[in-house]
N, C-alpha and C positions, 0 to 999 in steps of 0.2 A: 216788155210784158208788163201790164198793169195789174196789181192785186186788188181783187175785188173784196169790200167787207161791208157789212151791215152797218158798222160804224168805225170810225177813227178817231182815236184820242190822240191828241198832240200834247206832249207832257207826260212823263211818266214819274211824277213825284207822288205822293200819296192821295192827292185829291184826283189826279189823273186815273191813277190805279184803281182807286175805290169806284169812280165814274165808270171805268170799264167792266168792274165786278158786277155793279147793278144792271148793267146793260147785258152782260152774258148770262146774268141769271134768270133774265125776261127772254133768254133764247137768242140774243143777237149776235152775230159774228163780230168781234171786236179785235181791231189792231191796235196797240200801244206804240207811240214813235216818241223816243227819247233821245236827245241830242248828246246828252253824255253817254259814258260808258258803263254808267250804273243807275238803275232805277231807286226812287225813294227819296230823293232830296235829302232834306235835313233827317229823315229818318233813317239811321246809319248804324251798324255795329261793326264791334272789332274785338281784338283779344290782346291780353299781355303777352309780349314775346316769351317769357318765362313763367306764362301759365296758359297755354293755349287750349285748353279744355273750357276755360270760363269765359263765356260770352260778356260784353259790357256794351251799354248802348253809349255811342259816340254822337249822338244828335237828343232828339227828344227822349225822355226815360220815363214818363208819365202822361196821363191825360185825364182830362176833367170828365167826371162823371154824369155832367149835365145832359139831360136830352137821352142818354143811354147809345148814342151812336156807335162809339167805338167799342163799347162793350159788346154790343150786339154783332158788330163785325167780326170780333175776336172769337165769339161763341160760332158763328157760322163757319169760321174757319178752322176750327177745332182747337183754338188756343186756351190756355187757361188764365183768367183773370185773376191777379193777385191784389189785396189792399197792403198798403204800406204799414209799418209798426206804427203801434199808437203812441209815438214817444214825442211828437209835437214838434214844430219848426221854431227856430230863434231868429232873431234880428241882431243886427251890429250898427251901432250909430255911435256917434261923439266919444269913440274910445271906448265904448262898454258892450258887452253882449249880455242878450235878456230874452227870455220867452218871449214869442210873438203872444200878443193877445189873443184869447181863444175864439172870442164872439166879434170877429171883424169882417170886413169885406175890402180886399186890397189895402189892407192896412188901416181902414177907416173903423174906428171902433163904435159898437152898438151901445157900448157903456163908458163913457170917457173918464168916470171916475172909479173905474174898477182897479183892483190892486194890481193886476198885470199891465194894466196901461200906464199906473203910476210909476211902476219899476222903470219902463221904457221913456218915460217923458217927464219924470219927477210931477212936483206939486204944481208948479207955474204951468206946465203944459196940460195937467187935469183940470186947473181952474180955467184957463181960457177954452179947454174944449168943451167943457161942461156947459160954458154960455149958448153953445148951440141949441139947447133944449129951449131957451127962452128968447133968442132972437127971432125977429118977424121974419116970414118967408123971402120978403124983398132983399134981405142980405144974403144973396146968394148968386155967386159969380159961375156960370156955367161954360164960360169961355173953354176952359179944358179941365182936367182932374186937379191940377195943381191948385189953380184958382178958386176952384169949387170948395176945396178942403181948407185953405186958408182962409175963405169968407167965412166959413162956418165954425172952426175949429183952433185957429191960428196956426203959427209957424211950426211950432214943436212937434205937435202930432203929424203935420206934414211932412216936415224935414227929417223926421225920426223913424216914423213907422210907414207913412204912404210911400214916401220916396225909396226905401228898402223894399217893399213889397211891390208896389205897383211897377215903378220904374226899374226894378229887378227884373221882373217878369216880363215886362216888354222891352227891355234894353234901350229904354228911351227916358228922356226929361219928362217930368210930368207937365210940363207946357205943351208937350207934343201929342198928349193923350186925350182922346175925345172921349167925353163921358159917355154919351150913349155906345160907344164902340167896345170900351173896355169894361163897363157896367151896365149891361141892358138892364133896363127897369128901375135903375136908380133914381131917375129924373122925375119919372111917374109916382115912384114910392115917397119921394121927398115931397113932393105937391099933395100928397093925400097926407102924409104924416107932419108935416109941418117943420120937421127939423131931419138934419143929415143921421144922426145917430138913431132916431126912430125910423127913418127909411132902411138904414143897415139891417136894424132889428128885423123889420117886417120881411126882408129879402133872405135872411138866415131862417126864419122861422118857417118859410116856404120850402126851403133846402131840405132834400132828404136826409135823413140822419146818417152818422158815420162820417168817414173821410171824403172830402171833395176830389180826391184824385184816386187813379188806380194804376197798376202795372201789369205787365205781362210775365208770366213764369218763362225766362230764357231771354227777355229783353223786348222793349217794344218795338224793336227793328225786326223780330220775327213776323209783326204784319207783314212788312214788305216782301220778306222772303216767302211768306205763304201764298200772297197774291201773286207774285212773280210765278211761282210754280205752277198757278192755275190759269194763267193768262197769255196771251201771245203778244209779249213785249218784246219789242225790237231798240235795241240799244244802239248808240252811234249813229242814229239817223236823225237827221239835222232837216227840218223842213225849210225848203226855200221859196215855196210858191202856193198858194192856195188858189184855186181857179173859181170861176164863178159858179161851176155845177158840182162842187166839192169834189174835184180832183186835186190831190195832193202831190205835189213833187218833193223830193227829200235827197238829199246827200246820204250816202249809206257807206260801210266799209267797202261793198262790191260795185260801188259806182250809183250812178242816178237812178232812182227807182220811182214808179207812179202808184200811188193808191186812190181807187175811186170808191165813194162811199154815198150815202142818202143823209147820213147823219154825222155831225162833226162836233166833237167836244174839245174846247181850246182850255188846256189847263196850266198854261204857263203865259207869263205876262210877255214875254219876249216875241211870240209869233202872233201875238194879236193885232200887231200892225199890219201883217199880210193880210188881214180881211177887209182893209178898206176898200179896196175896189169893188168888192162885193157891194158893200153899203152904199157905193155911190153909183151903183147900176153900171159899171164899167166892167169890160172883159180883162183879164190878166194879161200882161204883156205876152204877145205872141200866142195867146190862146186861141183868138178867133170865137170864143163861146160868151154868149151874153147871159146874165142869169135868167133863170125861168119865170114864168109868172108867179107872183106872189113872193118873189125874192125880196122885193122893197128896198128901202133904205133906212140905215139909222140915223136919225136927227135928234138934234139937241133943241131944247126950247128957246123960242127966238131967232133960230135960223132958219134960211129958207130950205124948202122940202128939197131933199136930195143931199144936204149938205152932210157929211158923215158925223157920227158921235166919236169923237177921238177915244181911242182906250186911254183908262187912267194909267200914267207913267209913275209907276213906283218910285218914289224917292229912296234913294239907298239908304238901307237901313245900316245899323251897326255891324262891322266885322267883329265876328266872335270866336275866341279861342277857348276850346275845352281841354284842360290838363287832368287826367284821370291819374291818380296815383295809388300803386300799391304800396302798402306801409306795413312796417314792422311796428307795431304800437299795441300791445296789450291793454295800454291806459285806456284806448277807445272802445275796449269791449263793454263798458258801461254805458256807452252812447252819451258822454258827459254835456254834448250840445244838441240833444235830439236828433231828428233825421237831415238835419242840415241848417243854413242860414242864409238870410238875405242881408245885403250889405247896402247901408245907405251911400250914395255917393260921397267921397272925401273923407271917410272915416278913417281915422289914424291908427296905426298899431298901439295897444295899451303900453303905457309907461315908456314910449317913444318920444324923448325930448325933442327931437329934430321933426316929429309930426309926420312921419313917412307914412303916406296913406296904404292902406290895403288896397289894392288895384283889383283884386277879385271882386266881381259883382254878387257872387252867390257861390254857395258851398252846399254840395250833397253828401252825406255820409251815407253812402250806397249800401254799404254792407249792414247798417243799423236800421235804413229805409225799408230794404227789401228781403225777407227772409229767404226767398229763393237764391238770391246771390250770396247771403252769408252761408249758407250750407253747401253751395258748391265751392266756394273759396276755402272754407273750413276744411272739406274733404279734400283738395287739391294741394292746399299749401299749409294745412295744420292751424292751431289755435292763435290766437294774438294777430292775424294778418287782416287788413282792413282796404277796403275800396273807399276813397275819397275823390271826389271831382270838383274842380274849381272852374268856374266861368267868367271870363274875361271880354270886356267889351260894351262900351257905351256910345251912343251916337254923340258925334262931335270930338270924340276922342280917339287919339291914336291908339291902336292895338298890336302893340309888337307881342310876340310868340313869348308867352312865359316860360323862363329856364325852370329845370325841375328844382332847383334851388329857390326862386321867388314862389313857385307855388308851395313849397313847403314851409317857408318863411309864412306866406298868408296863412296859410292852413294852420300852423302854430298859433297866429295871432288869434284866430276865429276859434278854434276849438279849445284853446288853453292848455295845449299839450305841446311839450318841446319836441318837433318831429325832424330836425336838421340831422341829417346822416342817416335817417330810416326809410328813406325811398328806395324800395326793392325794384321797382320798375315804373315807367309812364309812358303813356299814350295820349298823344296830342293830336285835335283834330281842329281845322279852321273851316269856319262858315263864312264866306264873304257876302257881304251886304245883305244881312238876313232881312227878313220880311219889313217892310216900312212900318213905320209908326203910325196907329190908326187916327190920324190928324183930322179935323172936321173937314177941311178940304178935300183931303184924299178920298174919306169916306163918302162924301157928297158926289165926287166924280165917280166913284164905283157904282153908288145907286143909279146914276144916269145911263152909265154904260150897261148896266144888267138890263135897266128896263127897256133899254134901245135892241140889244142882243136877244131879248125874248119876242122880238116882233120879226125876226128872221127865221123862217121854218127850217129846221134841221139843224140849229147850231144852239149848242149850249156852252156856257162859260162857267169855269170853277177854279178851284185850288186856291192857296192860302193868299194870294196876292187879291183876291176879292172877296173870300170868305171871311178873313179876318185870323187873328193871331191863335194858334192852338190847332192840335189835333182834333178835338171834339166840333169846333167849328169847321173846320176843313171837310172832315169825313161826313158830318150832316149836310153840308153845303153839296157835294159832291153827289151823294145818293139822291138829293133832292132834285139836282140839275138833271140827273140821268132819267130819274123817274118821268119828269114831265116831258121828255122827248117820245 
């Protein structure tokens, strides 16, 4: 027996859940099909075994405020948004820790001569970076983010600041980051301002005041919990076939099932190839059903009519390990290195003659960053207990699981506090093949694919694989995709 629905969403990550929520708010009967046993994708929570009443994020733990999409969603779901503590973030490069410059974008400073930039890159870096203000516009390489910053500000700012921030955020080398994807508006601002630092200053001036990120009381993963509670989400449902009349076949825990709909939202990259039969004007195998009038085909520029626009195949991203430590460390009460740190690739532990690198690419001092978490840990475990999270994994590098001892050594190096033997508990979480880096080639393929998908009546495509990195981008894209239907 087939299940009838106004809309079916294939993929129960945050993009699929938000699209389903948007459609349901407009009165549609929506079913979400998720192949795994858990919805939410990398938005996930857990607890320490020794502190079961205190939730921690094991995936995304904050979101960008730009556009207000995530904050608006949280308010609709009755969740309380919270700003992080105003302590600032630090960087770690060349064996040194330093406060990240306050007025920057992805590590690109708006004032290369500022004192906080000088502490990070030294006078040679400041002098070279300041040349950006006098170099002609033609000295700008927009091939990728690394090439752009090197061409304008030199290697020190690129390797110590931008590498720590941008490469840390996207888990990818700078030469894999498309400027327009990771820094929207930067190219245009550069053309208007005539220098990279002035362009960053313009973008910063136009941004709303205050922190650029927010969290949620109880953890960002409560977004997923709230959406799942309000939607018809069916986990363990792996879609195997999508017919020309939007009939979806799936393997489920109870055997094969069929779902019929008039509108389909594809929110996961793995299912996109199943749609090619519809795009080519062919019936799915064994269905005997041809696409109805107006279905059309998705075509690529320069190809014969009826040739399919192939879905963009995400190249495998970095495998990420997160190690969340529960520490007995009263020395961290003063938050000696702010809310956390971003680490430039290859940075060694200070004082280590063997130049042993800090393998973590980022550290979040979670109890210093989030007041709600600090309160709950203090109430449950007493004073002097802290939660620190380290992130491991860059594209092109092996990512073995960090041991508690290694995570404690890295945290000691980054925070400047000896944490050996002071780990009370640890939770590790692996994320395989995180979202692909926004390379120019992949983003171009995404644009072609989305343009073609919009020509297919009843079809919408969303999710992080096409929306880009970050919760803000994915939520905004999902809501817009659903609204267009």
